[in-house]
Short mmCIF file of the C-alpha atoms (twelve columns), coordinates in Angstrom:
data_MODEL
# 
_entry.id   MODEL 
# 
loop_
_atom_site.group_PDB 
_atom_site.id 
_atom_site.type_symbol 
_atom_site.label_atom_id 
_atom_site.label_alt_id 
_atom_site.label_comp_id 
_atom_site.label_asym_id 
_atom_site.label_seq_id 
_atom_site.Cartn_x 
_atom_site.Cartn_y 
_atom_site.Cartn_z 
_atom_site.pdbx_PDB_model_num 
ATOM 1   C CA . UNK A 1   27.915 -70.870 -164.932 1 
ATOM 2   C CA . UNK A 2   24.500 -72.260 -164.126 1 
ATOM 3   C CA . UNK A 3   21.762 -69.698 -163.411 1 
ATOM 4   C CA . UNK A 4   20.861 -69.255 -159.790 1 
ATOM 5   C CA . UNK A 5   17.735 -71.141 -158.746 1 
ATOM 6   C CA . UNK A 6   14.698 -69.062 -157.887 1 
ATOM 7   C CA . UNK A 7   13.937 -68.602 -154.209 1 
ATOM 8   C CA . UNK A 8   10.941 -70.458 -152.876 1 
ATOM 9   C CA . UNK A 9   7.632  -68.677 -153.300 1 
ATOM 10  C CA . UNK A 10  5.855  -67.851 -150.051 1 
ATOM 11  C CA . UNK A 11  2.698  -69.831 -149.445 1 
ATOM 12  C CA . UNK A 12  -0.616 -67.941 -149.635 1 
ATOM 13  C CA . UNK A 13  -1.119 -68.537 -145.906 1 
ATOM 14  C CA . UNK A 14  2.128  -66.749 -144.939 1 
ATOM 15  C CA . UNK A 15  1.406  -63.952 -142.493 1 
ATOM 16  C CA . UNK A 16  2.621  -60.348 -143.040 1 
ATOM 17  C CA . UNK A 17  4.878  -60.747 -139.992 1 
ATOM 18  C CA . UNK A 18  6.864  -63.620 -141.588 1 
ATOM 19  C CA . UNK A 19  10.650 -63.193 -141.663 1 
ATOM 20  C CA . UNK A 20  11.919 -61.095 -144.572 1 
ATOM 21  C CA . UNK A 21  13.183 -62.840 -147.685 1 
ATOM 22  C CA . UNK A 22  16.809 -62.637 -148.757 1 
ATOM 23  C CA . UNK A 23  15.936 -59.801 -151.157 1 
ATOM 24  C CA . UNK A 24  14.509 -57.716 -148.270 1 
ATOM 25  C CA . UNK A 25  17.608 -58.103 -146.092 1 
ATOM 26  C CA . UNK A 26  20.518 -55.692 -146.264 1 
ATOM 27  C CA . UNK A 27  22.772 -56.970 -149.061 1 
ATOM 28  C CA . UNK A 28  26.257 -58.244 -148.278 1 
ATOM 29  C CA . UNK A 29  28.697 -55.514 -149.279 1 
ATOM 30  C CA . UNK A 30  31.680 -56.851 -151.231 1 
ATOM 31  C CA . UNK A 31  34.940 -55.397 -152.567 1 
ATOM 32  C CA . UNK A 32  36.802 -57.248 -155.327 1 
ATOM 33  C CA . UNK A 33  40.621 -57.239 -155.465 1 
ATOM 34  C CA . UNK A 34  41.601 -58.621 -158.862 1 
ATOM 35  C CA . UNK A 35  43.917 -57.223 -161.546 1 
ATOM 36  C CA . UNK A 36  42.459 -59.075 -164.540 1 
ATOM 37  C CA . UNK A 37  39.569 -56.927 -165.867 1 
ATOM 38  C CA . UNK A 38  37.766 -59.733 -167.694 1 
ATOM 39  C CA . UNK A 39  37.740 -62.054 -164.686 1 
ATOM 40  C CA . UNK A 40  36.802 -59.189 -162.367 1 
ATOM 41  C CA . UNK A 41  33.874 -58.183 -164.584 1 
ATOM 42  C CA . UNK A 42  32.600 -61.754 -164.731 1 
ATOM 43  C CA . UNK A 43  32.961 -62.168 -160.970 1 
ATOM 44  C CA . UNK A 44  31.073 -58.941 -160.340 1 
ATOM 45  C CA . UNK A 45  28.247 -60.037 -162.630 1 
ATOM 46  C CA . UNK A 46  28.065 -63.437 -160.950 1 
ATOM 47  C CA . UNK A 47  27.876 -61.930 -157.469 1 
ATOM 48  C CA . UNK A 48  25.399 -59.184 -158.309 1 
ATOM 49  C CA . UNK A 49  23.066 -61.645 -160.022 1 
ATOM 50  C CA . UNK A 50  22.076 -62.549 -156.452 1 
ATOM 51  C CA . UNK A 51  19.767 -60.037 -154.771 1 
ATOM 52  C CA . UNK A 52  21.506 -60.299 -151.414 1 
ATOM 53  C CA . UNK A 53  25.005 -59.338 -152.608 1 
ATOM 54  C CA . UNK A 54  26.257 -55.970 -153.875 1 
ATOM 55  C CA . UNK A 55  29.769 -55.109 -155.090 1 
ATOM 56  C CA . UNK A 56  30.664 -51.719 -153.583 1 
ATOM 57  C CA . UNK A 57  34.164 -51.357 -154.981 1 
ATOM 58  C CA . UNK A 58  37.007 -52.843 -156.998 1 
ATOM 59  C CA . UNK A 59  40.794 -52.609 -156.692 1 
ATOM 60  C CA . UNK A 60  43.474 -53.792 -159.100 1 
ATOM 61  C CA . UNK A 61  46.376 -53.174 -156.707 1 
ATOM 62  C CA . UNK A 62  47.192 -53.315 -153.008 1 
ATOM 63  C CA . UNK A 63  47.895 -49.577 -153.081 1 
ATOM 64  C CA . UNK A 64  44.329 -48.851 -154.212 1 
ATOM 65  C CA . UNK A 65  42.701 -51.212 -151.731 1 
ATOM 66  C CA . UNK A 66  42.804 -49.002 -148.621 1 
ATOM 67  C CA . UNK A 67  40.831 -46.212 -150.277 1 
ATOM 68  C CA . UNK A 68  38.301 -48.589 -151.783 1 
ATOM 69  C CA . UNK A 69  37.679 -50.220 -148.400 1 
ATOM 70  C CA . UNK A 70  37.315 -46.873 -146.642 1 
ATOM 71  C CA . UNK A 71  34.819 -45.677 -149.227 1 
ATOM 72  C CA . UNK A 72  32.862 -48.890 -149.742 1 
ATOM 73  C CA . UNK A 73  32.780 -50.161 -146.134 1 
ATOM 74  C CA . UNK A 74  32.522 -53.815 -147.230 1 
ATOM 75  C CA . UNK A 75  31.758 -56.823 -145.091 1 
ATOM 76  C CA . UNK A 76  33.740 -59.091 -147.414 1 
ATOM 77  C CA . UNK A 77  36.843 -58.590 -149.551 1 
ATOM 78  C CA . UNK A 78  37.317 -61.180 -152.292 1 
ATOM 79  C CA . UNK A 79  41.096 -61.296 -152.658 1 
ATOM 80  C CA . UNK A 80  43.335 -62.503 -155.447 1 
ATOM 81  C CA . UNK A 81  46.859 -63.316 -154.257 1 
ATOM 82  C CA . UNK A 82  48.905 -62.350 -157.331 1 
ATOM 83  C CA . UNK A 83  48.726 -58.583 -157.700 1 
ATOM 84  C CA . UNK A 84  50.950 -56.169 -159.666 1 
ATOM 85  C CA . UNK A 85  52.388 -54.415 -156.621 1 
ATOM 86  C CA . UNK A 86  52.699 -57.268 -154.145 1 
ATOM 87  C CA . UNK A 87  51.106 -60.312 -152.580 1 
ATOM 88  C CA . UNK A 88  47.469 -60.550 -151.568 1 
ATOM 89  C CA . UNK A 89  48.747 -62.332 -148.450 1 
ATOM 90  C CA . UNK A 90  50.244 -59.087 -147.177 1 
ATOM 91  C CA . UNK A 91  47.056 -57.214 -148.097 1 
ATOM 92  C CA . UNK A 92  45.079 -59.801 -146.115 1 
ATOM 93  C CA . UNK A 93  47.304 -59.273 -143.061 1 
ATOM 94  C CA . UNK A 94  46.794 -55.520 -143.254 1 
ATOM 95  C CA . UNK A 95  43.040 -55.877 -143.501 1 
ATOM 96  C CA . UNK A 96  42.993 -58.216 -140.499 1 
ATOM 97  C CA . UNK A 97  44.942 -55.648 -138.472 1 
ATOM 98  C CA . UNK A 98  43.284 -52.439 -139.674 1 
ATOM 99  C CA . UNK A 99  39.743 -53.648 -140.408 1 
ATOM 100 C CA . UNK A 100 39.075 -56.678 -138.172 1 
ATOM 101 C CA . UNK A 101 35.370 -56.553 -139.018 1 
ATOM 102 C CA . UNK A 102 36.061 -57.235 -142.704 1 
ATOM 103 C CA . UNK A 103 36.255 -60.894 -143.747 1 
ATOM 104 C CA . UNK A 104 38.682 -61.884 -146.515 1 
ATOM 105 C CA . UNK A 105 37.739 -64.603 -148.988 1 
ATOM 106 C CA . UNK A 106 40.751 -65.662 -151.060 1 
ATOM 107 C CA . UNK A 107 39.935 -66.549 -154.668 1 
ATOM 108 C CA . UNK A 108 43.114 -67.697 -156.389 1 
ATOM 109 C CA . UNK A 109 44.787 -70.019 -158.866 1 
ATOM 110 C CA . UNK A 110 47.310 -71.072 -156.186 1 
ATOM 111 C CA . UNK A 111 46.575 -74.673 -155.214 1 
ATOM 112 C CA . UNK A 112 49.692 -75.444 -153.148 1 
ATOM 113 C CA . UNK A 113 49.626 -76.176 -149.433 1 
ATOM 114 C CA . UNK A 114 52.182 -73.513 -148.598 1 
ATOM 115 C CA . UNK A 115 50.028 -70.701 -149.992 1 
ATOM 116 C CA . UNK A 116 46.915 -72.129 -148.340 1 
ATOM 117 C CA . UNK A 117 48.588 -72.233 -144.939 1 
ATOM 118 C CA . UNK A 118 50.024 -68.739 -145.402 1 
ATOM 119 C CA . UNK A 119 46.552 -67.394 -146.228 1 
ATOM 120 C CA . UNK A 120 45.106 -68.947 -143.080 1 
ATOM 121 C CA . UNK A 121 47.889 -67.451 -140.959 1 
ATOM 122 C CA . UNK A 122 47.290 -64.070 -142.612 1 
ATOM 123 C CA . UNK A 123 43.669 -64.121 -141.447 1 
ATOM 124 C CA . UNK A 124 41.662 -65.274 -144.460 1 
ATOM 125 C CA . UNK A 125 38.223 -66.637 -143.560 1 
ATOM 126 C CA . UNK A 126 37.808 -68.547 -146.799 1 
ATOM 127 C CA . UNK A 127 39.905 -70.008 -149.603 1 
ATOM 128 C CA . UNK A 128 38.545 -70.970 -153.006 1 
ATOM 129 C CA . UNK A 129 40.201 -71.785 -156.297 1 
ATOM 130 C CA . UNK A 130 39.250 -69.786 -159.370 1 
ATOM 131 C CA . UNK A 131 37.639 -72.836 -160.903 1 
ATOM 132 C CA . UNK A 132 34.851 -72.623 -158.302 1 
ATOM 133 C CA . UNK A 133 31.311 -72.295 -159.608 1 
ATOM 134 C CA . UNK A 134 29.054 -69.299 -159.157 1 
ATOM 135 C CA . UNK A 135 26.930 -70.866 -156.446 1 
ATOM 136 C CA . UNK A 136 30.018 -71.973 -154.529 1 
ATOM 137 C CA . UNK A 137 31.437 -68.435 -154.558 1 
ATOM 138 C CA . UNK A 138 28.092 -66.932 -153.510 1 
ATOM 139 C CA . UNK A 139 27.808 -69.427 -150.650 1 
ATOM 140 C CA . UNK A 140 31.345 -68.579 -149.536 1 
ATOM 141 C CA . UNK A 141 30.674 -64.825 -149.584 1 
ATOM 142 C CA . UNK A 142 27.509 -65.241 -147.511 1 
ATOM 143 C CA . UNK A 143 29.249 -67.577 -145.059 1 
ATOM 144 C CA . UNK A 144 32.263 -65.383 -144.328 1 
ATOM 145 C CA . UNK A 145 30.018 -62.301 -144.128 1 
ATOM 146 C CA . UNK A 146 28.085 -64.081 -141.368 1 
ATOM 147 C CA . UNK A 147 31.317 -64.774 -139.457 1 
ATOM 148 C CA . UNK A 148 31.890 -68.321 -140.650 1 
ATOM 149 C CA . UNK A 149 34.775 -69.908 -142.506 1 
ATOM 150 C CA . UNK A 150 34.524 -71.737 -145.797 1 
ATOM 151 C CA . UNK A 151 36.913 -73.607 -148.049 1 
ATOM 152 C CA . UNK A 152 36.556 -75.444 -151.327 1 
ATOM 153 C CA . UNK A 153 36.095 -79.217 -151.057 1 
ATOM 154 C CA . UNK A 154 39.611 -79.954 -152.319 1 
ATOM 155 C CA . UNK A 155 41.067 -77.400 -149.915 1 
ATOM 156 C CA . UNK A 156 39.101 -78.420 -146.820 1 
ATOM 157 C CA . UNK A 157 40.400 -81.991 -146.980 1 
ATOM 158 C CA . UNK A 158 43.966 -80.739 -146.438 1 
ATOM 159 C CA . UNK A 159 43.404 -78.206 -143.662 1 
ATOM 160 C CA . UNK A 160 43.337 -80.588 -140.681 1 
ATOM 161 C CA . UNK A 161 46.639 -82.140 -141.731 1 
ATOM 162 C CA . UNK A 162 48.239 -78.726 -142.253 1 
ATOM 163 C CA . UNK A 163 46.930 -77.338 -138.967 1 
ATOM 164 C CA . UNK A 164 48.534 -80.115 -136.952 1 
ATOM 165 C CA . UNK A 165 51.745 -80.309 -138.955 1 
ATOM 166 C CA . UNK A 166 54.966 -78.447 -138.347 1 
ATOM 167 C CA . UNK A 167 58.699 -78.556 -138.775 1 
ATOM 168 C CA . UNK A 168 60.941 -79.502 -141.633 1 
ATOM 169 C CA . UNK A 169 59.176 -82.680 -142.760 1 
ATOM 170 C CA . UNK A 170 55.893 -80.819 -143.147 1 
ATOM 171 C CA . UNK A 171 57.643 -77.941 -144.906 1 
ATOM 172 C CA . UNK A 172 58.894 -80.396 -147.519 1 
ATOM 173 C CA . UNK A 173 55.267 -81.283 -148.163 1 
ATOM 174 C CA . UNK A 174 54.161 -77.615 -148.125 1 
ATOM 175 C CA . UNK A 175 56.889 -76.628 -150.581 1 
ATOM 176 C CA . UNK A 176 57.077 -79.642 -152.899 1 
ATOM 177 C CA . UNK A 177 59.140 -77.685 -155.454 1 
ATOM 178 C CA . UNK A 178 62.001 -77.370 -152.958 1 
ATOM 179 C CA . UNK A 179 64.602 -80.082 -152.513 1 
ATOM 180 C CA . UNK A 180 65.372 -81.390 -149.031 1 
ATOM 181 C CA . UNK A 181 68.597 -79.358 -149.026 1 
ATOM 182 C CA . UNK A 182 66.741 -76.195 -150.044 1 
ATOM 183 C CA . UNK A 183 64.313 -76.710 -147.157 1 
ATOM 184 C CA . UNK A 184 67.317 -76.961 -144.808 1 
ATOM 185 C CA . UNK A 185 68.693 -73.695 -146.195 1 
ATOM 186 C CA . UNK A 186 65.291 -71.990 -145.955 1 
ATOM 187 C CA . UNK A 187 64.909 -73.138 -142.354 1 
ATOM 188 C CA . UNK A 188 68.202 -71.501 -141.397 1 
ATOM 189 C CA . UNK A 189 67.382 -68.349 -143.359 1 
ATOM 190 C CA . UNK A 190 64.074 -68.169 -141.481 1 
ATOM 191 C CA . UNK A 191 66.035 -68.266 -138.201 1 
ATOM 192 C CA . UNK A 192 67.752 -65.065 -139.301 1 
ATOM 193 C CA . UNK A 193 71.096 -66.552 -140.319 1 
ATOM 194 C CA . UNK A 194 73.069 -64.948 -143.117 1 
ATOM 195 C CA . UNK A 195 74.640 -66.951 -145.954 1 
ATOM 196 C CA . UNK A 196 77.971 -67.237 -144.139 1 
ATOM 197 C CA . UNK A 197 76.339 -68.777 -141.065 1 
ATOM 198 C CA . UNK A 198 74.220 -71.102 -143.236 1 
ATOM 199 C CA . UNK A 199 77.342 -72.299 -145.045 1 
ATOM 200 C CA . UNK A 200 78.975 -73.138 -141.699 1 
ATOM 201 C CA . UNK A 201 75.906 -74.918 -140.354 1 
ATOM 202 C CA . UNK A 202 75.507 -77.098 -143.460 1 
ATOM 203 C CA . UNK A 203 79.209 -77.448 -144.345 1 
ATOM 204 C CA . UNK A 204 78.655 -75.871 -147.742 1 
ATOM 205 C CA . UNK A 205 80.577 -73.286 -149.698 1 
ATOM 206 C CA . UNK A 206 79.080 -69.819 -149.342 1 
ATOM 207 C CA . UNK A 207 78.665 -69.621 -153.142 1 
ATOM 208 C CA . UNK A 208 76.638 -72.846 -153.009 1 
ATOM 209 C CA . UNK A 209 74.396 -71.343 -150.334 1 
ATOM 210 C CA . UNK A 210 73.856 -68.245 -152.496 1 
ATOM 211 C CA . UNK A 211 72.835 -70.469 -155.391 1 
ATOM 212 C CA . UNK A 212 70.398 -72.359 -153.156 1 
ATOM 213 C CA . UNK A 213 68.892 -69.091 -151.914 1 
ATOM 214 C CA . UNK A 214 68.454 -67.827 -155.484 1 
ATOM 215 C CA . UNK A 215 66.631 -71.027 -156.492 1 
ATOM 216 C CA . UNK A 216 64.466 -70.877 -153.351 1 
ATOM 217 C CA . UNK A 217 63.387 -67.331 -154.235 1 
ATOM 218 C CA . UNK A 218 62.477 -68.434 -157.758 1 
ATOM 219 C CA . UNK A 219 60.501 -71.460 -156.599 1 
ATOM 220 C CA . UNK A 220 58.608 -69.540 -153.894 1 
ATOM 221 C CA . UNK A 221 57.892 -66.643 -156.230 1 
ATOM 222 C CA . UNK A 222 59.486 -64.074 -153.902 1 
ATOM 223 C CA . UNK A 223 62.082 -61.387 -154.559 1 
ATOM 224 C CA . UNK A 224 63.436 -60.578 -151.106 1 
ATOM 225 C CA . UNK A 225 64.834 -62.463 -148.136 1 
ATOM 226 C CA . UNK A 226 62.107 -60.975 -145.927 1 
ATOM 227 C CA . UNK A 227 59.360 -62.411 -148.131 1 
ATOM 228 C CA . UNK A 228 61.030 -65.827 -148.061 1 
ATOM 229 C CA . UNK A 229 61.242 -65.665 -144.260 1 
ATOM 230 C CA . UNK A 230 57.524 -64.877 -143.994 1 
ATOM 231 C CA . UNK A 231 56.615 -67.828 -146.219 1 
ATOM 232 C CA . UNK A 232 58.961 -70.125 -144.292 1 
ATOM 233 C CA . UNK A 233 57.655 -69.137 -140.865 1 
ATOM 234 C CA . UNK A 234 54.058 -69.488 -142.020 1 
ATOM 235 C CA . UNK A 235 54.967 -73.083 -142.905 1 
ATOM 236 C CA . UNK A 236 56.482 -73.777 -139.489 1 
ATOM 237 C CA . UNK A 237 60.144 -73.240 -140.291 1 
ATOM 238 C CA . UNK A 238 62.523 -70.917 -138.481 1 
ATOM 239 C CA . UNK A 239 62.002 -72.146 -134.918 1 
ATOM 240 C CA . UNK A 240 65.199 -72.494 -132.969 1 
ATOM 241 C CA . UNK A 241 68.256 -70.525 -132.006 1 
ATOM 242 C CA . UNK A 242 68.581 -66.834 -132.837 1 
ATOM 243 C CA . UNK A 243 71.396 -65.560 -135.032 1 
ATOM 244 C CA . UNK A 244 74.700 -65.060 -133.230 1 
ATOM 245 C CA . UNK A 245 75.533 -61.741 -134.843 1 
ATOM 246 C CA . UNK A 246 77.957 -63.112 -137.476 1 
# 
């Protein structure tokens, strides 16, 4: 990473009452949620190389996050999404509910539209890919700490389209790994229908539906029906009639 540029030197004529420099302001307090020690150490070093940012805690798991937040009282949580004990999306939702004053900046390898949209719905104030440079991450931390929202250049270009999209056609774009039939199955699952009802709706054998559901789980990286439903509804699927109790 390139070294951070030096802040401008005050002119000799600056009065003692001039506004304080970044180094004199209260630093932005940050918690890192990342399970890879090497990346976490490098990220901490990059952030703390700036005088106006301080890392007040680290967590490798969702289970450890609550205690770290209570102790560190951060303004910003930099959140990975792939954690050993669950998804950073769920951790983001919990933070939004339990600590509304804390801004979440997602820093992830996930570059698909479905994950991006799910992070926005969960309450993330920023979304960067792990290839982002040091200055870009620092800018994002400062921005979300100040109440703003920030996204990487590649991400920002897709947000307007995602925000106005909805329904099955958009879900096919959000989940490009799924076939059109799998999107149909996921839509019905998100409505709360069991495999028997899905098989009737789509005129498929129940065994075929089970196979579709298994492949959907694998492609979405989820292990339970509830997780699949959350991902589907975040993408705009699942609107429609309620299950009929079958």
